[in-house]
FIBATOR-413424 format. One record per residue (C-alpha): residue in three letters; x, y, z. Coordinates in steps of 0.05 Angstrom, whole numbers, plus 5000, padded with zeros to 4 digits. Last residue first. Example, Ala and Ser with C-alpha at 12.3 -4.5 7.8 and 13.67 -1.06 7.14 Angstrom:
atom code=SER&c1=5273&c2=4979&c3=5143
atom code=ALA&c1=5246&c2=4910&c3=5156
***
This chain:
atom code=SER&c1=9645&c2=2321&c3=7346
atom code=GLU&c1=9578&c2=2304&c3=7316
atom code=GLN&c1=9555&c2=2268&c3=7378
atom code=THR&c1=9575&c2=2326&c3=7424
atom code=VAL&c1=9542&c2=2378&c3=7379
atom code=GLN&c1=9478&c2=2337&c3=7378
atom code=ASN&c1=9481&c2=2329&c3=7453
atom code=ALA&c1=9488&c2=2403&c3=7467
atom code=HIS&c1=9437&c2=2424&c3=7415
atom code=GLY&c1=9385&c2=2375&c3=7440
atom code=ARG&c1=9399&c2=2394&c3=7512
atom code=LEU&c1=9392&c2=2468&c3=7494
atom code=VAL&c1=9325&c2=2456&c3=7459
atom code=TYR&c1=9301&c2=2413&c3=7518
atom code=LYS&c1=9320&c2=2471&c3=7563
atom code=MET&c1=9266&c2=2515&c3=7534
atom code=VAL&c1=9275&c2=2578&c3=7577
atom code=LYS&c1=9208&c2=2607&c3=7598
atom code=GLY&c1=9184&c2=2671&c3=7566
atom code=MET&c1=9112&c2=2648&c3=7561
atom code=GLU&c1=9117&c2=2642&c3=7485
atom code=ASN&c1=9175&c2=2594&c3=7492
atom code=ARG&c1=9247&c2=2615&c3=7503
atom code=PRO&c1=9313&c2=2597&c3=7471
atom code=LEU&c1=9371&c2=2632&c3=7507
atom code=ALA&c1=9403&c2=2691&c3=7473
atom code=ASP&c1=9470&c2=2713&c3=7443
atom code=VAL&c1=9506&c2=2650&c3=7465
atom code=PHE&c1=9569&c2=2634&c3=7505
atom code=VAL&c1=9584&c2=2561&c3=7519
atom code=VAL&c1=9613&c2=2540&c3=7587
atom code=GLU&c1=9642&c2=2474&c3=7609
atom code=HIS&c1=9644&c2=2424&c3=7667
atom code=LEU&c1=9601&c2=2454&c3=7721
atom code=ASN&c1=9574&c2=2419&c3=7784
atom code=HIS&c1=9631&c2=2368&c3=7781
atom code=GLU&c1=9677&c2=2422&c3=7809
atom code=ALA&c1=9645&c2=2425&c3=7877
atom code=MET&c1=9612&c2=2492&c3=7889
atom code=GLN&c1=9631&c2=2562&c3=7912
atom code=ARG&c1=9702&c2=2572&c3=7885
atom code=HIS&c1=9684&c2=2524&c3=7828
atom code=THR&c1=9632&c2=2573&c3=7802
atom code=HIS&c1=9678&c2=2633&c3=7799
atom code=ALA&c1=9734&c2=2592&c3=7767
atom code=LEU&c1=9688&c2=2561&c3=7716
atom code=VAL&c1=9659&c2=2629&c3=7697
atom code=ALA&c1=9729&c2=2660&c3=7691
atom code=GLU&c1=9756&c2=2602&c3=7650
atom code=GLU&c1=9698&c2=2607&c3=7601
atom code=SER&c1=9716&c2=2680&c3=7588
atom code=LEU&c1=9678&c2=2744&c3=7598
atom code=VAL&c1=9676&c2=2813&c3=7566
atom code=ALA&c1=9615&c2=2856&c3=7581
atom code=GLY&c1=9586&c2=2908&c3=7533
atom code=GLU&c1=9514&c2=2885&c3=7545
atom code=ALA&c1=9512&c2=2831&c3=7598
atom code=THR&c1=9536&c2=2763&c3=7576
atom code=VAL&c1=9489&c2=2706&c3=7556
atom code=VAL&c1=9514&c2=2640&c3=7584
atom code=TYR&c1=9498&c2=2568&c3=7564
atom code=ALA&c1=9526&c2=2526&c3=7621
atom code=ARG&c1=9546&c2=2453&c3=7610
atom code=ALA&c1=9542&c2=2399&c3=7663
atom code=LEU&c1=9570&c2=2331&c3=7646
atom code=GLU&c1=9528&c2=2268&c3=7639
atom code=GLY&c1=9539&c2=2193&c3=7646
atom code=TRP&c1=9611&c2=2199&c3=7671
atom code=VAL&c1=9642&c2=2149&c3=7623
atom code=PRO&c1=9605&c2=2154&c3=7557
atom code=HIS&c1=9585&c2=2227&c3=7567
atom code=LYS&c1=9516&c2=2258&c3=7553
atom code=VAL&c1=9512&c2=2333&c3=7561
atom code=GLY&c1=9469&c2=2358&c3=7618
atom code=VAL&c1=9439&c2=2428&c3=7620
atom code=VAL&c1=9454&c2=2495&c3=7654
atom code=ALA&c1=9420&c2=2560&c3=7634
atom code=ALA&c1=9450&c2=2629&c3=7645
atom code=GLU&c1=9429&c2=2702&c3=7645
atom code=ALA&c1=9458&c2=2772&c3=7639
atom code=VAL&c1=9527&c2=2753&c3=7664
atom code=GLN&c1=9583&c2=2806&c3=7669
atom code=ASP&c1=9562&c2=2824&c3=7740
atom code=MET&c1=9575&c2=2753&c3=7763
atom code=GLN&c1=9524&c2=2728&c3=7814
atom code=GLN&c1=9488&c2=2697&c3=7755
atom code=ILE&c1=9537&c2=2639&c3=7754
atom code=VAL&c1=9519&c2=2621&c3=7826
atom code=ALA&c1=9444&c2=2623&c3=7813
atom code=GLU&c1=9454&c2=2581&c3=7750
atom code=VAL&c1=9490&c2=2527&c3=7790
atom code=GLN&c1=9432&c2=2523&c3=7840
atom code=ALA&c1=9380&c2=2521&c3=7785
atom code=PRO&c1=9420&c2=2467&c3=7749
atom code=PHE&c1=9414&c2=2417&c3=7807
atom code=ILE&c1=9471&c2=2367&c3=7801
atom code=ASN&c1=9460&c2=2297&c3=7830
atom code=GLU&c1=9523&c2=2254&c3=7838
atom code=GLY&c1=9522&c2=2183&c3=7811
atom code=SER&c1=9580&c2=2193&c3=7763
atom code=THR&c1=9548&c2=2258&c3=7739
atom code=ILE&c1=9472&c2=2260&c3=7743
atom code=ILE&c1=9440&c2=2324&c3=7717
atom code=ILE&c1=9372&c2=2345&c3=7744
atom code=ASP&c1=9330&c2=2383&c3=7692
atom code=ARG&c1=9273&c2=2333&c3=7688
atom code=MET&c1=9263&c2=2337&c3=7763
atom code=ARG&c1=9254&c2=2413&c3=7759
atom code=ASP&c1=9295&c2=2451&c3=7811
atom code=VAL&c1=9307&c2=2468&c3=7884
atom code=ILE&c1=9243&c2=2498&c3=7911
atom code=HIS&c1=9239&c2=2509&c3=7987
atom code=LEU&c1=9176&c2=2497&c3=8027
atom code=PHE&c1=9170&c2=2521&c3=8098
atom code=GLU&c1=9153&c2=2465&c3=8146
atom code=GLU&c1=9189&c2=2495&c3=8207
atom code=ASP&c1=9245&c2=2443&c3=8203
atom code=ASP&c1=9254&c2=2456&c3=8129
atom code=LEU&c1=9212&c2=2424&c3=8074
atom code=TYR&c1=9249&c2=2404&c3=8011
atom code=GLY&c1=9246&c2=2414&c3=7936
atom code=VAL&c1=9248&c2=2381&c3=7868
atom code=ASP&c1=9192&c2=2396&c3=7818
atom code=ARG&c1=9160&c2=2339&c3=7780
atom code=THR&c1=9093&c2=2366&c3=7806
atom code=HIS&c1=9065&c2=2298&c3=7825
atom code=PHE&c1=8991&c2=2309&c3=7840
atom code=TRP&c1=8966&c2=2262&c3=7894
atom code=GLY&c1=8899&c2=2227&c3=7888
atom code=ASN&c1=8929&c2=2157&c3=7886
atom code=ARG&c1=8974&c2=2179&c3=7829
atom code=ILE&c1=8962&c2=2240&c3=7786
atom code=VAL&c1=9025&c2=2259&c3=7747
atom code=GLU&c1=9038&c2=2199&c3=7701
atom code=GLU&c1=8965&c2=2180&c3=7699
atom code=THR&c1=8948&c2=2246&c3=7665
atom code=ALA&c1=9002&c2=2238&c3=7612
atom code=ASP&c1=8975&c2=2169&c3=7595
atom code=ARG&c1=8902&c2=2194&c3=7593
atom code=ASN&c1=8915&c2=2248&c3=7541
atom code=ASP&c1=8851&c2=2273&c3=7509
atom code=TRP&c1=8853&c2=2338&c3=7549
atom code=TYR&c1=8899&c2=2330&c3=7609
atom code=GLY&c1=8866&c2=2311&c3=7674
atom code=SER&c1=8817&c2=2330&c3=7729
atom code=PHE&c1=8860&c2=2386&c3=7757
atom code=VAL&c1=8882&c2=2389&c3=7830
atom code=GLN&c1=8846&c2=2446&c3=7866
atom code=PRO&c1=8806&c2=2401&c3=7913
atom code=SER&c1=8874&c2=2386&c3=7946
atom code=ARG&c1=8932&c2=2337&c3=7945
atom code=CYS&c1=9005&c2=2357&c3=7935
atom code=VAL&c1=9071&c2=2327&c3=7912
atom code=ILE&c1=9140&c2=2359&c3=7912
atom code=GLU&c1=9193&c2=2310&c3=7890
atom code=GLY&c1=9253&c2=2299&c3=7936
atom code=MET&c1=9304&c2=2336&c3=7977
atom code=GLU&c1=9316&c2=2321&c3=8051
atom code=GLY&c1=9315&c2=2378&c3=8100
atom code=PRO&c1=9253&c2=2353&c3=8137
atom code=PRO&c1=9242&c2=2277&c3=8128
atom code=MET&c1=9223&c2=2247&c3=8060
atom code=ALA&c1=9157&c2=2212&c3=8047
atom code=GLU&c1=9164&c2=2147&c3=8008
atom code=GLY&c1=9145&c2=2147&c3=7935
atom code=THR&c1=9199&c2=2095&c3=7921
atom code=ALA&c1=9238&c2=2124&c3=7862
atom code=PRO&c1=9217&c2=2198&c3=7866
atom code=ASP&c1=9229&c2=2199&c3=7942
atom code=VAL&c1=9173&c2=2242&c3=7968
atom code=ILE&c1=9164&c2=2313&c3=7994
atom code=LYS&c1=9095&c2=2328&c3=8022
atom code=LEU&c1=9038&c2=2376&c3=8012
atom code=GLU&c1=8965&c2=2379&c3=8034
atom code=THR&c1=8922&c2=2437&c3=8010
atom code=LEU&c1=8861&c2=2461&c3=8048
atom code=TYR&c1=8886&c2=2533&c3=8053
atom code=VAL&c1=8950&c2=2546&c3=8014
atom code=PRO&c1=9013&c2=2506&c3=8027
atom code=LYS&c1=9069&c2=2541&c3=8064
atom code=GLY&c1=9122&c2=2591&c3=8045
atom code=VAL&c1=9159&c2=2596&c3=7979
atom code=SER&c1=9225&c2=2601&c3=8016
atom code=GLU&c1=9277&c2=2656&c3=8013
atom code=CYS&c1=9226&c2=2700&c3=8049
atom code=HIS&c1=9233&c2=2660&c3=8114
atom code=ASP&c1=9270&c2=2715&c3=8153
atom code=ILE&c1=9214&c2=2763&c3=8133
atom code=GLY&c1=9165&c2=2726&c3=8178
atom code=MET&c1=9103&c2=2686&c3=8160
atom code=GLU&c1=9061&c2=2750&c3=8162
atom code=PRO&c1=9105&c2=2774&c3=8104
atom code=THR&c1=9072&c2=2723&c3=8059
atom code=TRP&c1=9103&c2=2660&c3=8028
atom code=TYR&c1=9050&c2=2625&c3=7988
atom code=SER&c1=9039&c2=2552&c3=7968
atom code=ILE&c1=9005&c2=2509&c3=7916
atom code=ALA&c1=8978&c2=2569&c3=7878
atom code=GLY&c1=8948&c2=2560&c3=7809
atom code=THR&c1=8894&c2=2511&c3=7790
atom code=SER&c1=8940&c2=2454&c3=7813
atom code=GLU&c1=8951&c2=2433&c3=7741
atom code=THR&c1=8967&c2=2505&c3=7721
atom code=THR&c1=9024&c2=2504&c3=7771
atom code=GLY&c1=9042&c2=2539&c3=7835
atom code=TYR&c1=9091&c2=2576&c3=7878
atom code=VAL&c1=9072&c2=2645&c3=7903
atom code=GLN&c1=9115&c2=2700&c3=7935
atom code=ALA&c1=9076&c2=2754&c3=7971
atom code=VAL&c1=9109&c2=2822&c3=7967
atom code=PRO&c1=9095&c2=2874&c3=8021
atom code=TYR&c1=9097&c2=2947&c3=8001
atom code=GLY&c1=9121&c2=2987&c3=8062
atom code=ARG&c1=9186&c2=3013&c3=8033
atom code=GLU&c1=9225&c2=2963&c3=8076
atom code=HIS&c1=9183&c2=2906&c3=8050
atom code=PHE&c1=9196&c2=2928&c3=7979
atom code=ALA&c1=9271&c2=2922&c3=7991
atom code=ARG&c1=9265&c2=2855&c3=8028
atom code=ILE&c1=9226&c2=2822&c3=7973
atom code=LEU&c1=9274&c2=2851&c3=7921
atom code=HIS&c1=9335&c2=2825&c3=7959
atom code=GLU&c1=9304&c2=2755&c3=7963
atom code=PRO&c1=9299&c2=2748&c3=7888
atom code=VAL&c1=9231&c2=2719&c3=7868
atom code=LYS&c1=9237&c2=2648&c3=7841
atom code=SER&c1=9196&c2=2638&c3=7777
atom code=GLY&c1=9124&c2=2649&c3=7755
atom code=GLY&c1=9109&c2=2687&c3=7819
atom code=CYS&c1=9096&c2=2754&c3=7851
atom code=ILE&c1=9036&c2=2780&c3=7890
atom code=ILE&c1=9043&c2=2853&c3=7908
atom code=SER&c1=9004&c2=2871&c3=7971
atom code=ARG&c1=8977&c2=2930&c3=8010
atom code=LEU&c1=8971&c2=2986&c3=7958
atom code=ASP&c1=8924&c2=3039&c3=7985
atom code=ALA&c1=8973&c2=3096&c3=7996
atom code=PRO&c1=9004&c2=3096&c3=7927
atom code=GLY&c1=9078&c2=3112&c3=7929
atom code=SER&c1=9120&c2=3169&c3=7956
atom code=GLU&c1=9182&c2=3209&c3=7938
atom code=ARG&c1=9189&c2=3173&c3=7873
atom code=ALA&c1=9255&c2=3154&c3=7838
atom code=GLN&c1=9263&c2=3091&c3=7881
atom code=LEU&c1=9195&c2=3068&c3=7857
atom code=SER&c1=9219&c2=3066&c3=7785
atom code=HIS&c1=9276&c2=3019&c3=7802
atom code=TRP&c1=9232&c2=2975&c3=7845
atom code=LEU&c1=9178&c2=2969&c3=7792
atom code=TYR&c1=9229&c2=2947&c3=7740
atom code=ASN&c1=9253&c2=2891&c3=7786
atom code=LEU&c1=9181&c2=2871&c3=7802
atom code=MET&c1=9167&c2=2864&c3=7728
atom code=SER&c1=9225&c2=2816&c3=7719
atom code=PRO&c1=9201&c2=2777&c3=7780
atom code=VAL&c1=9129&c2=2769&c3=7757
atom code=SER&c1=9069&c2=2811&c3=7779
atom code=MET&c1=8997&c2=2809&c3=7805
atom code=MET&c1=8967&c2=2869&c3=7841
atom code=GLY&c1=8936&c2=2890&c3=7907
atom code=THR&c1=8901&c2=2949&c3=7940
atom code=VAL&c1=8890&c2=2992&c3=7878
atom code=ARG&c1=8862&c2=3061&c3=7892
atom code=GLU&c1=8848&c2=3070&c3=7817
atom code=LYS&c1=8887&c2=3135&c3=7812
atom code=GLU&c1=8943&c2=3111&c3=7858
atom code=LEU&c1=8955&c2=3046&c3=7821
atom code=HIS&c1=8952&c2=3083&c3=7755
atom code=ASP&c1=9003&c2=3134&c3=7779
atom code=TRP&c1=9050&c2=3077&c3=7799
atom code=ILE&c1=9038&c2=3043&c3=7733
atom code=GLU&c1=9065&c2=3103&c3=7695
atom code=VAL&c1=9138&c2=3088&c3=7714
atom code=PRO&c1=9144&c2=3013&c3=7702
atom code=HIS&c1=9097&c2=3013&c3=7641
atom code=PHE&c1=9060&c2=2947&c3=7636
atom code=GLN&c1=9007&c2=2945&c3=7582
atom code=MET&c1=8938&c2=2917&c3=7576
atom code=SER&c1=8909&c2=2939&c3=7642
atom code=LEU&c1=8850&c2=2909&c3=7680
atom code=VAL&c1=8825&c2=2931&c3=7748
atom code=LEU&c1=8785&c2=2873&c3=7777
atom code=THR&c1=8741&c2=2897&c3=7834
atom code=ILE&c1=8733&c2=2850&c3=7893
atom code=GLY&c1=8672&c2=2818&c3=7925
atom code=ARG&c1=8703&c2=2759&c3=7962
atom code=ILE&c1=8675&c2=2700&c3=7923
atom code=LEU&c1=8665&c2=2737&c3=7857
atom code=ALA&c1=8735&c2=2766&c3=7859
atom code=GLY&c1=8761&c2=2696&c3=7874
atom code=ALA&c1=8731&c2=2668&c3=7810
atom code=THR&c1=8764&c2=2723&c3=7768
atom code=PHE&c1=8826&c2=2715&c3=7811
atom code=VAL&c1=8831&c2=2642&c3=7794
atom code=MET&c1=8820&c2=2649&c3=7719
atom code=GLY&c1=8871&c2=2705&c3=7712
atom code=SER&c1=8921&c2=2669&c3=7756
atom code=ILE&c1=8918&c2=2610&c3=7707
atom code=HIS&c1=8951&c2=2654&c3=7654
atom code=PHE&c1=8904&c2=2678&c3=7599
atom code=LEU&c1=8893&c2=2742&c3=7640
atom code=PRO&c1=8960&c2=2769&c3=7619
atom code=THR&c1=9000&c2=2805&c3=7674
atom code=VAL&c1=8974&c2=2876&c3=7683
atom code=PHE&c1=8919&c2=2854&c3=7730
atom code=LEU&c1=8904&c2=2903&c3=7785
atom code=PHE&c1=8863&c2=2884&c3=7845
atom code=ARG&c1=8814&c2=2931&c3=7880
atom code=ASP&c1=8790&c2=2911&c3=7949
atom code=GLY&c1=8716&c2=2922&c3=7965
atom code=LEU&c1=8709&c2=2860&c3=8009
atom code=ARG&c1=8777&c2=2840&c3=8033
atom code=MET&c1=8837&c2=2799&c3=8011
atom code=ASP&c1=8894&c2=2785&c3=8061
atom code=LEU&c1=8919&c2=2721&c3=8029
atom code=THR&c1=8909&c2=2649&c3=8052
atom code=SER&c1=8832&c2=2648&c3=8052
atom code=PHE&c1=8831&c2=2686&c3=7986
atom code=ASN&c1=8877&c2=2637&c3=7953
atom code=ALA&c1=8845&c2=2573&c3=7978
atom code=LEU&c1=8773&c2=2598&c3=7968
atom code=GLY&c1=8787&c2=2619&c3=7897
atom code=ALA&c1=8824&c2=2554&c3=7883
atom code=ALA&c1=8766&c2=2513&c3=7910
atom code=HIS&c1=8716&c2=2550&c3=7867
atom code=LEU&c1=8761&c2=2543&c3=7806
atom code=ASN&c1=8771&c2=2468&c3=7817
atom code=ALA&c1=8697&c2=2457&c3=7829
atom code=HIS&c1=8681&c2=2491&c3=7763
atom code=THR&c1=8729&c2=2442&c3=7730
atom code=LEU&c1=8799&c2=2452&c3=7704
atom code=ILE&c1=8824&c2=2411&c3=7645
atom code=VAL&c1=8898&c2=2423&c3=7629
atom code=GLY&c1=8911&c2=2419&c3=7554
atom code=LYS&c1=8982&c2=2396&c3=7539
atom code=PRO&c1=9034&c2=2438&c3=7503
atom code=ARG&c1=9079&c2=2406&c3=7451
atom code=GLY&c1=9153&c2=2402&c3=7470
atom code=THR&c1=9188&c2=2402&c3=7538
atom code=THR&c1=9179&c2=2475&c3=7557
atom code=GLY&c1=9108&c2=2470&c3=7529
atom code=SER&c1=9073&c2=2529&c3=7561
atom code=THR&c1=9014&c2=2491&c3=7586
atom code=TYR&c1=8947&c2=2496&c3=7550
atom code=ILE&c1=8889&c2=2517&c3=7593
atom code=ILE&c1=8823&c2=2480&c3=7583
atom code=PHE&c1=8771&c2=2515&c3=7625
atom code=ALA&c1=8703&c2=2502&c3=7657
atom code=PRO&c1=8700&c2=2426&c3=7657
atom code=ASP&c1=8638&c2=2398&c3=7692
atom code=GLU&c1=8649&c2=2372&c3=7762
atom code=GLU&c1=8609&c2=2428&c3=7794
atom code=LEU&c1=8550&c2=2413&c3=7748
atom code=VAL&c1=8515&c2=2459&c3=7698
atom code=PRO&c1=8441&c2=2453&c3=7682
atom code=VAL&c1=8422&c2=2510&c3=7634
atom code=MET&c1=8366&c2=2558&c3=7652
atom code=PRO&c1=8399&c2=2622&c3=7629
atom code=GLU&c1=8390&c2=2677&c3=7682
atom code=THR&c1=8350&c2=2736&c3=7656
atom code=SER&c1=8384&c2=2792&c3=7617
atom code=PRO&c1=8344&c2=2776&c3=7554
atom code=TYR&c1=8376&c2=2778&c3=7485
atom code=SER&c1=8374&c2=2842&c3=7444
atom code=ALA&c1=8445&c2=2865&c3=7461
atom code=PHE&c1=8476&c2=2797&c3=7443
atom code=ARG&c1=8506&c2=2806&c3=7374
atom code=ASP&c1=8501&c2=2882&c3=7379
atom code=LEU&c1=8558&c2=2883&c3=7430
atom code=PHE&c1=8606&c2=2850&c3=7381
atom code=SER&c1=8586&c2=2894&c3=7323
atom code=ASP&c1=8592&c2=2955&c3=7368
atom code=HIS&c1=8665&c2=2937&c3=7377
atom code=MET&c1=8692&c2=2936&c3=7449
atom code=GLN&c1=8748&c2=2987&c3=7463
atom code=ASP&c1=8805&c2=2967&c3=7509
atom code=GLY&c1=8852&c2=2953&c3=7450
atom code=SER&c1=8810&c2=2933&c3=7391
atom code=GLY&c1=8744&c2=2897&c3=7396
atom code=VAL&c1=8706&c2=2832&c3=7401
atom code=ARG&c1=8721&c2=2803&c3=7332
atom code=ILE&c1=8684&c2=2737&c3=7323
atom code=LEU&c1=8713&c2=2681&c3=7280
atom code=PRO&c1=8664&c2=2645&c3=7234
atom code=ASP&c1=8642&c2=2578&c3=7263
atom code=LEU&c1=8695&c2=2526&c3=7278
atom code=PHE&c1=8685&c2=2451&c3=7266
atom code=ASP&c1=8698&c2=2457&c3=7191
atom code=PHE&c1=8765&c2=2488&c3=7203
atom code=VAL&c1=8803&c2=2536&c3=7157
atom code=GLY&c1=8748&c2=2589&c3=7147
atom code=SER&c1=8786&c2=2641&c3=7187
atom code=LEU&c1=8853&c2=2615&c3=7211
atom code=PRO&c1=8893&c2=2667&c3=7172
atom code=GLU&c1=8860&c2=2721&c3=7217
atom code=VAL&c1=8887&c2=2696&c3=7283
atom code=GLN&c1=8959&c2=2720&c3=7272
atom code=GLU&c1=8931&c2=2791&c3=7268
atom code=PHE&c1=8923&c2=2796&c3=7343
atom code=GLU&c1=8905&c2=2870&c3=7341
atom code=GLU&c1=8834&c2=2849&c3=7322
atom code=HIS&c1=8817&c2=2823&c3=7391
atom code=TYR&c1=8791&c2=2752&c3=7389
atom code=PHE&c1=8731&c2=2707&c3=7400
atom code=LEU&c1=8733&c2=2636&c3=7373
atom code=LEU&c1=8672&c2=2591&c3=7369
atom code=ARG&c1=8657&c2=2517&c3=7364
atom code=PRO&c1=8724&c2=2495&c3=7393
atom code=GLN&c1=8762&c2=2435&c3=7366
atom code=CYS&c1=8808&c2=2418&c3=7426
atom code=ASP&c1=8870&c2=2392&c3=7389
atom code=GLU&c1=8859&c2=2424&c3=7321
atom code=LEU&c1=8849&c2=2491&c3=7356
atom code=ILE&c1=8913&c2=2482&c3=7396
atom code=TRP&c1=8953&c2=2465&c3=7334
atom code=ARG&c1=8926&c2=2524&c3=7295
atom code=ILE&c1=8945&c2=2571&c3=7352
atom code=GLU&c1=9017&c2=2546&c3=7346
atom code=ASP&c1=9015&c2=2553&c3=7270
atom code=THR&c1=8989&c2=2625&c3=7275
atom code=LYS&c1=9043&c2=2647&c3=7324
atom code=LEU&c1=9031&c2=2650&c3=7399
atom code=ARG&c1=9038&c2=2715&c3=7438
atom code=TRP&c1=8962&c2=2718&c3=7445
atom code=ASN&c1=8963&c2=2659&c3=7494
atom code=ILE&c1=8898&c2=2622&c3=7484
atom code=PRO&c1=8842&c2=2619&c3=7535
atom code=VAL&c1=8802&c2=2555&c3=7521
atom code=VAL&c1=8734&c2=2564&c3=7553
atom code=VAL&c1=8689&c2=2504&c3=7564
atom code=ALA&c1=8614&c2=2513&c3=7554
atom code=GLY&c1=8567&c2=2497&c3=7611
atom code=VAL&c1=8516&c2=2551&c3=7594
atom code=LYS&c1=8533&c2=2596&c3=7654
atom code=ALA&c1=8607&c2=2583&c3=7648
atom code=ALA&c1=8607&c2=2608&c3=7576
atom code=ALA&c1=8578&c2=2674&c3=7599
atom code=LEU&c1=8630&c2=2680&c3=7654
atom code=CYS&c1=8689&c2=2668&c3=7608
atom code=ILE&c1=8661&c2=2713&c3=7554
atom code=LEU&c1=8652&c2=2772&c3=7601
atom code=PRO&c1=8718&c2=2759&c3=7638
atom code=PHE&c1=8757&c2=2768&c3=7572
atom code=PRO&c1=8711&c2=2817&c3=7538
atom code=VAL&c1=8724&c2=2870&c3=7592
atom code=SER&c1=8798&c2=2882&c3=7579
atom code=ASN&c1=8865&c2=2847&c3=7589
atom code=ASN&c1=8874&c2=2821&c3=7517
atom code=CYS&c1=8835&c2=2767&c3=7481
atom code=VAL&c1=8849&c2=2705&c3=7441
atom code=ILE&c1=8789&c2=2665&c3=7463
atom code=ALA&c1=8769&c2=2594&c3=7446
atom code=ILE&c1=8700&c2=2565&c3=7462
atom code=ARG&c1=8694&c2=2490&c3=7473
atom code=ASP&c1=8628&c2=2452&c3=7475
atom code=GLY&c1=8615&c2=2414&c3=7540
atom code=ARG&c1=8545&c2=2441&c3=7550
atom code=LYS&c1=8519&c2=2465&c3=7482
atom code=VAL&c1=8534&c2=2523&c3=7437
atom code=GLN&c1=8476&c2=2523&c3=7388
atom code=SER&c1=8484&c2=2597&c3=7369
atom code=ALA&c1=8419&c2=2611&c3=7407
atom code=ASN&c1=8451&c2=2583&c3=7470
atom code=LEU&c1=8513&c2=2627&c3=7459
atom code=TYR&c1=8467&c2=2688&c3=7451
atom code=HIS&c1=8432&c2=2670&c3=7516
atom code=ALA&c1=8500&c2=2668&c3=7550
atom code=LEU&c1=8517&c2=2736&c3=7520
atom code=ARG&c1=8454&c2=2765&c3=7549
atom code=ASN&c1=8468&c2=2733&c3=7616
atom code=VAL&c1=8539&c2=2760&c3=7618
atom code=MET&c1=8516&c2=2830&c3=7600
atom code=GLN&c1=8465&c2=2829&c3=7656
atom code=ASN&c1=8517&c2=2802&c3=7704
atom code=LEU&c1=8565&c2=2858&c3=7686
atom code=GLU&c1=8513&c2=2911&c3=7701
atom code=ALA&c1=8494&c2=2881&c3=7769
atom code=PHE&c1=8567&c2=2869&c3=7787
atom code=THR&c1=8582&c2=2941&c3=7771
atom code=PHE&c1=8614&c2=2959&c3=7705
atom code=ARG&c1=8666&c2=3011&c3=7688
atom code=ASP&c1=8693&c2=3020&c3=7618
atom code=ASP&c1=8738&c2=3081&c3=7605
atom code=GLY&c1=8801&c2=3039&c3=7606
atom code=SER&c1=8783&c2=2973&c3=7639
atom code=VAL&c1=8748&c2=2969&c3=7706
atom code=VAL&c1=8711&c2=2907&c3=7729
atom code=ALA&c1=8663&c2=2888&c3=7785
atom code=GLU&c1=8647&c2=2956&c3=7815
atom code=LEU&c1=8601&c2=2947&c3=7875
atom code=GLN&c1=8528&c2=2965&c3=7860
atom code=PRO&c1=8500&c2=2894&c3=7860
atom code=THR&c1=8536&c2=2873&c3=7924
atom code=LEU&c1=8501&c2=2812&c3=7954
atom code=ARG&c1=8455&c2=2790&c3=7897
atom code=THR&c1=8509&c2=2802&c3=7845
atom code=ARG&c1=8558&c2=2761&c3=7885
atom code=HIS&c1=8507&c2=2705&c3=7891
atom code=ARG&c1=8493&c2=2702&c3=7816
atom code=MET&c1=8567&c2=2705&c3=7796
atom code=LEU&c1=8587&c2=2650&c3=7845
atom code=ASP&c1=8530&c2=2606&c3=7820
atom code=GLY&c1=8553&c2=2616&c3=7748
atom code=ILE&c1=8623&c2=2595&c3=7768
atom code=THR&c1=8594&c2=2530&c3=7795
atom code=ALA&c1=8591&c2=2515&c3=7869
atom code=MET&c1=8629&c2=2472&c3=7918
***
């Protein structure tokens, strides 16, 4: 394994004139980017940033993001990329938890400003720019420093990032990822996917996600240009893909849906686009098949921040008839399904907890040994996701373990019930949780958001669901205007469970 600084040095040596990053009007080759990275690294040294110190960033998809990450890596500092959708108090909590020395931010994220001067451990906040334009004041900070490599000893096992999880069950936890984790993840992804020297990869999903870290490292390993975009426009993006000769891009299912509708209105699409990676939640099979027929293969990814991103991929090379699965484990990753109670491996077709072992598994949660020991046992990472392997060893995701509802000894998997409810045209979205019951243990309740202008009754939802599933899978339906979501857009089922059980107790 190598450090991130090693990856940057060797890539620059091999392909100095290859474009490394494109953002707006900014275009930097690997040689040019490495010079900027080194100057910023020397500035960090002069600012008394030491190995192991944290550096927080609240930055958009533009050059400062990879620039700061790579400079910090070369001096052994630990980058804390913060979700710019967070509110001031949420950012405050993260800063108090990890206590960074510096915070770099784009000025459009106004929620950062009230934190200036609040913490004695944090130096004055540093504005890097606005939109895709870097401020001269930011560039002037390190312009006079040498472009030579900083001579700071950094080890592969040193932390490189602390990424805070989305907190669907409460306060987020800081996932510590080492240089070795990032190197392993880059190798795993780019040895599983069809990624080639000179490819150009578009990031319109936020770089603060784990995918942003992994593909920054992977681009150094393979020699790939990162094309960064701050906004997703489902129509204009096709022109952008064509203009920049993009060969691959990252997406999420909702984005993929918009892309499909806009693609249908075009006579042709970009000629260079070979792959659309999609993840974050289950990708609808009909979308995978639709894009496949138009000649734009979709690769479905399943992963976690704790596994430094991807655990498995389904790619078209595995066969379109398996696209309802999430494929097979990435290169050098072992995976098995175990009984949550005994830890024994389950045979094909039997559901259990998904566990994996690989060099990508994180080193632990920041300042939280108990939580770390809950999920890392004997070298295996316990995802707390329920799934199964079929006879051909394709992985299928069923649900989150914490979301399983047990009614009179019968397991109910909310994701399966939600999928049935969402077959109804009148339903925009649904979430199913358990409500405590003195006799049956728990009963399944669906919170349903109706489509705009639709009229729907509880009886209709129950009847539709019970036609396809045993009646114990859904007991009651509550209609709501919206489902509670965290800053990552994920449904916070613990909020719904709290509401459901409070209402039940009060009644």
